[in-house]
C-alpha positions as CSV (number, residue, x, y, z in Angstrom):
1,M,2.8,-45.4,42.7
2,L,1.0,-43.8,39.8
3,R,-1.6,-45.4,37.6
4,T,-3.6,-44.1,34.7
5,I,-7.3,-45.0,35.1
6,V,-9.7,-46.2,32.5
7,L,-12.9,-44.2,32.5
8,K,-15.7,-46.6,33.5
9,S,-18.8,-46.2,35.7
10,S,-19.4,-48.0,39.0
11,Q,-22.3,-50.4,39.3
12,A,-22.3,-50.7,43.1
13,P,-25.0,-49.1,45.2
14,V,-23.9,-45.7,46.5
15,C,-24.5,-43.8,49.7
16,L,-24.1,-40.0,49.4
17,C,-23.3,-38.5,52.8
18,V,-23.1,-34.7,53.5
19,Y,-21.4,-33.6,56.7
20,G,-20.0,-30.5,58.2
21,A,-20.8,-27.6,60.5
22,N,-21.7,-25.2,57.7
23,A,-25.3,-25.0,56.7
24,C,-25.7,-25.2,52.9
25,T,-28.6,-24.5,50.7
26,G,-31.0,-26.9,49.0
27,T,-29.7,-25.6,45.7
28,W,-26.2,-26.9,46.6
29,L,-27.5,-30.3,47.5
30,D,-29.7,-30.5,44.4
31,A,-26.6,-29.9,42.3
32,A,-24.7,-32.6,44.2
33,L,-27.6,-35.1,43.8
34,A,-27.7,-34.4,40.1
35,Q,-24.1,-35.8,39.9
36,A,-24.8,-38.8,42.1
37,P,-26.4,-42.1,41.1
38,H,-30.2,-41.6,41.2
39,D,-31.0,-44.8,43.1
40,G,-28.5,-44.2,46.0
41,T,-29.0,-43.5,49.7
42,L,-28.9,-39.9,50.9
43,V,-27.5,-39.3,54.4
44,L,-27.4,-35.8,55.9
45,I,-25.3,-34.9,58.9
46,A,-25.0,-31.2,58.0
47,A,-27.8,-28.7,58.7
48,I,-29.6,-28.7,55.4
49,P,-33.4,-28.0,55.5
50,G,-35.9,-30.0,53.6
51,F,-35.2,-33.3,51.7
52,P,-37.7,-35.7,53.5
53,Q,-36.1,-38.6,51.6
54,A,-32.8,-38.2,53.4
55,Q,-31.7,-40.2,56.4
56,R,-30.5,-37.7,59.1
57,L,-27.8,-38.9,61.5
58,A,-26.3,-37.3,64.5
59,V,-22.8,-38.9,64.8
60,G,-22.0,-37.3,68.1
61,D,-18.3,-36.9,68.7
62,I,-17.1,-38.2,65.3
63,A,-15.0,-35.4,64.0
64,T,-12.6,-36.9,61.5
65,L,-13.2,-38.2,58.0
66,P,-11.8,-41.8,58.8
67,A,-14.0,-42.1,61.8
68,L,-17.1,-40.9,59.9
69,V,-16.3,-43.4,57.1
70,Q,-16.0,-46.3,59.5
71,D,-19.3,-45.3,61.1
72,L,-21.1,-45.1,57.7
73,A,-19.5,-48.4,56.6
74,G,-21.1,-50.1,59.6
75,R,-24.5,-48.6,59.0
76,Y,-24.5,-49.2,55.2
77,P,-22.4,-52.3,54.6
78,G,-21.4,-53.0,51.0
79,Q,-22.4,-49.6,49.7
80,H,-19.9,-47.3,48.1
81,L,-19.7,-44.0,50.0
82,L,-19.5,-40.6,48.5
83,V,-18.6,-38.2,51.4
84,L,-18.9,-34.5,50.9
85,R,-18.3,-31.6,53.3
86,S,-21.0,-29.1,53.2
87,D,-18.7,-26.2,52.1
88,A,-17.3,-28.0,49.1
89,I,-17.5,-26.3,45.7
90,L,-18.1,-29.2,43.3
91,P,-17.2,-28.9,39.6
92,G,-19.0,-30.7,36.9
93,Q,-18.9,-34.5,37.0
94,A,-16.9,-34.4,40.2
95,L,-18.7,-37.4,41.8
96,S,-18.5,-39.6,38.7
97,R,-14.7,-39.0,38.5
98,L,-14.3,-40.1,42.1
99,L,-16.5,-43.2,41.5
100,R,-14.5,-44.2,38.4
101,A,-11.4,-44.5,40.5
102,L,-13.0,-47.1,42.6
103,D,-13.2,-49.4,39.6
104,E,-9.5,-49.9,39.9
105,P,-8.8,-53.3,41.5
106,D,-6.9,-52.1,44.6
107,V,-8.4,-48.6,45.4
108,L,-10.1,-48.3,48.8
109,A,-10.6,-44.5,48.7
110,A,-10.2,-41.7,46.2
111,G,-10.1,-38.0,46.9
112,A,-9.8,-34.7,45.1
113,L,-7.0,-32.1,44.9
114,D,-7.7,-29.2,47.2
115,A,-6.0,-26.1,48.7
116,L,-6.3,-27.4,52.3
117,D,-3.0,-29.4,52.3
118,P,0.2,-28.5,50.4
119,K,0.6,-32.1,49.3
120,R,-2.8,-32.1,47.5
121,S,-2.5,-28.6,46.1
122,P,-2.3,-28.0,42.3
123,F,-0.7,-24.6,42.9
124,P,3.1,-24.0,42.9
125,S,4.5,-22.4,46.0
126,G,5.2,-18.6,46.0
127,T,2.5,-17.6,43.5
128,A,-0.9,-16.1,43.9
129,F,-4.0,-16.3,41.6
130,G,-7.5,-15.0,41.6
131,M,-9.3,-17.5,39.4
132,D,-12.4,-19.4,40.5
133,A,-12.4,-23.0,41.6
134,T,-14.2,-24.3,38.5
135,Q,-11.5,-22.8,36.2
136,V,-8.7,-24.4,38.3
137,D,-10.5,-27.8,38.0
138,A,-10.8,-27.3,34.2
139,I,-7.1,-26.7,33.9
140,C,-6.3,-29.7,36.1
141,Y,-8.5,-31.9,34.0
142,A,-7.1,-30.7,30.7
143,Y,-3.4,-31.0,31.7
144,S,-3.5,-34.0,33.9
145,F,-2.5,-37.6,32.9
146,R,-5.6,-39.1,34.6
147,R,-3.4,-40.5,37.3
148,L,-4.1,-41.9,40.8
149,I,-1.5,-40.7,43.2
150,D,-0.9,-42.7,46.4
151,A,-1.9,-40.6,49.4
152,D,-1.8,-40.9,53.2
153,D,-4.6,-38.5,53.7
154,I,-7.8,-38.0,51.6
155,S,-9.4,-34.6,51.0
156,P,-12.1,-34.0,53.6
157,L,-14.0,-32.0,51.0
158,A,-14.9,-34.8,48.5
159,S,-14.0,-38.5,48.5
160,A,-15.3,-41.9,47.4
161,W,-14.9,-45.1,49.4
162,H,-15.3,-48.7,48.1
163,G,-17.9,-50.6,50.1
164,G,-16.6,-54.1,49.6
165,R,-13.0,-53.2,50.4
166,L,-14.1,-51.2,53.5
167,A,-15.8,-54.4,54.7
168,A,-12.7,-56.5,53.8
169,S,-10.3,-54.1,55.6
170,R,-12.5,-54.1,58.7
171,A,-12.8,-57.9,58.8
172,T,-9.3,-58.9,57.7
173,S,-5.8,-57.6,57.4
174,A,-6.2,-56.8,53.7
175,T,-4.7,-53.5,52.6
176,F,-5.7,-51.3,49.8
177,R,-4.7,-47.9,48.3
178,K,-5.8,-44.5,49.1
179,V,-5.3,-42.1,46.2
180,T,-5.7,-38.5,45.1
181,L,-7.0,-37.8,41.5
182,D,-4.7,-35.4,39.6
183,H,-7.7,-34.5,37.4
184,L,-10.2,-33.2,40.0
185,Y,-10.0,-30.1,42.1
186,V,-12.5,-29.2,44.8
187,A,-12.4,-25.9,46.8
188,A,-13.9,-24.9,50.1
189,S,-16.5,-22.0,49.7
190,D,-15.2,-20.1,52.8
191,L,-11.5,-20.5,51.9
192,A,-9.9,-18.0,49.5
193,L,-8.2,-19.5,46.5
194,R,-4.5,-19.7,47.5
195,E,-1.4,-21.6,46.9
196,P,0.6,-23.6,49.5
197,A,3.2,-21.6,51.4
198,P,6.8,-22.6,50.6
199,V,8.0,-25.2,53.1
200,D,11.3,-26.3,51.8
201,D,14.8,-25.1,52.5
202,P,16.2,-24.2,49.0
203,R,19.6,-25.7,50.1
204,D,18.0,-29.0,50.8
205,P,15.0,-29.5,48.4
206,R,12.7,-32.4,48.6
207,P,12.2,-34.8,45.7
208,P,9.8,-33.6,43.0
209,S,6.1,-34.2,43.8
210,P,4.0,-36.3,41.4
211,L,2.1,-33.0,40.9
212,S,5.1,-30.9,39.9
213,A,4.4,-31.0,36.2
214,L,0.7,-30.3,36.7
215,R,1.5,-27.3,38.9
216,E,3.7,-25.8,36.2
217,Q,0.8,-26.1,33.7
218,V,-1.7,-24.7,36.3
219,A,0.6,-21.7,37.0
220,S,1.0,-20.9,33.3
221,A,-2.7,-21.3,32.5
222,L,-3.8,-19.1,35.4
223,A,-1.2,-16.5,34.7
224,N,-2.5,-16.2,31.2
225,H,-6.2,-16.5,32.0
226,R,-6.7,-19.6,30.0
227,R,-9.5,-22.1,30.5
228,P,-8.9,-25.2,28.4
229,T,-11.7,-27.3,27.0
230,C,-12.5,-30.3,29.2
231,A,-13.0,-32.7,26.2
232,G,-14.6,-36.0,27.2
233,L,-15.8,-34.8,30.6
234,D,-19.4,-34.0,29.7
235,A,-21.9,-35.9,27.4
236,R,-20.9,-34.1,24.2
237,P,-19.0,-36.0,21.6
238,V,-15.3,-35.3,21.0
239,L,-14.0,-34.4,17.6
240,L,-10.3,-35.0,16.8
241,H,-8.9,-32.8,14.0
242,V,-5.5,-34.0,12.6
243,L,-3.3,-31.3,11.0
244,H,0.3,-30.7,9.9
245,G,2.0,-27.9,11.9
246,W,2.4,-25.5,9.1
247,G,-0.5,-23.2,10.0
248,G,-2.2,-21.6,7.0
249,G,-5.7,-22.0,5.8
250,A,-6.3,-25.5,7.1
251,E,-5.4,-24.5,10.6
252,R,-7.5,-21.3,10.4
253,W,-10.5,-23.3,9.1
254,V,-10.2,-25.8,12.0
255,R,-9.9,-23.0,14.6
256,D,-13.1,-21.3,13.2
257,F,-15.0,-24.5,13.0
258,C,-14.1,-25.4,16.6
259,A,-15.3,-22.0,17.8
260,S,-18.6,-22.2,15.9
261,Y,-19.6,-25.8,16.4
262,T,-20.4,-26.0,20.1
263,Q,-22.4,-29.2,20.0
264,A,-19.1,-31.1,20.4
265,D,-15.7,-30.7,22.3
266,H,-12.7,-30.4,20.0
267,L,-9.1,-31.7,20.2
268,V,-6.5,-30.9,17.5
269,L,-3.5,-33.3,16.9
270,L,-0.6,-31.5,15.2
271,A,2.5,-32.9,13.6
272,R,5.5,-30.6,14.3
273,G,9.0,-30.6,12.8
274,S,11.5,-28.7,10.7
275,H,10.8,-27.7,7.1
276,A,14.5,-26.7,6.7
277,R,15.8,-30.1,7.9
278,K,13.0,-31.8,5.9
279,Q,11.9,-33.5,9.2
280,H,8.2,-32.7,9.1
281,G,7.2,-35.2,11.8
282,E,9.5,-34.9,14.8
283,W,6.9,-34.6,17.5
284,L,3.2,-34.6,18.0
285,E,1.1,-32.1,20.0
286,L,-2.4,-32.3,21.3
287,H,-4.3,-29.1,21.7
288,D,-7.8,-28.0,22.5
289,G,-9.9,-26.4,19.8
290,T,-8.7,-22.9,20.6
291,L,-5.1,-23.8,19.5
292,Q,-3.9,-21.4,22.2
293,G,-1.5,-21.9,25.0
294,P,0.9,-24.8,25.6
295,P,-0.2,-28.2,24.3
296,L,-2.2,-30.6,26.5
297,R,0.3,-33.4,25.5
298,R,3.6,-33.4,23.6
299,I,5.1,-36.7,22.3
300,A,8.5,-36.9,20.7
301,L,8.6,-39.5,17.9
302,P,11.6,-41.9,18.2
303,N,11.9,-42.0,14.4
304,P,11.2,-38.6,12.7
305,I,9.0,-38.8,9.7
306,A,10.8,-37.2,6.7
307,D,8.7,-38.3,3.8
308,T,5.5,-40.0,2.8
309,A,5.6,-43.7,3.7
310,I,3.2,-46.6,3.0
311,E,3.6,-47.7,6.6
312,D,5.7,-46.6,9.6
């Protein structure tokens, strides 16, 4: 089941828990705290020095993410949980993206794409790339459809859990969804950026993954060293420029303006068609302000626009 989410912000109290065997720096935790709600609870299980405001727990033999979540849900009932492994490389606004998914009415847990499991990987099989994790995240965000993909397993690197639904699932037989965001990629610091190994017999292929289209875009962008603009992800306003697809001076002016005006993110909506056939509006394309690379979206119009019309 796929669902496109509406970007909202969660109002529930949040507990941020950091676990893992790897010791990380205070700088890393400061960056994570900057993304988390400021009035939440901080729980440290990993070996991170300092931070007297944190509650430090020793959870003994709890080694799996589900067991850790159940333990935290019992200690902090009703609170949303943000669970990070101490070796996670977080891109910008990663935690807010996870929390927004919990605003959907049936989501119990939301996790990121990662390279730990082929089912969650945004990389196509049989290819190799050397780009950094933040660039992969930018590509996933730009080319995704903001979908929540049903998942059996949640990334151990970064996940969010709904406090009220955790309590309901513990007390009753209520069932909720676990999902992976197609617009968030988190990497492990000690794991080289890599793609999943091919696992299918070419004579007996599996059905396409919900990530198939995204993987094609990621492969193309990485191969051509592109980093699309993540319009709408940060606090800057988004300017939408609407153009015909004929190029020329108007397109050149928009491209120059987008490059020079850095106080906003830029998107460009282009009408494409055939001048020879006099079908000037056969499809629409959405690009970032660079106007380079494949479009972020392409929409075919059911009724091509051949002329000026009062309404259509």
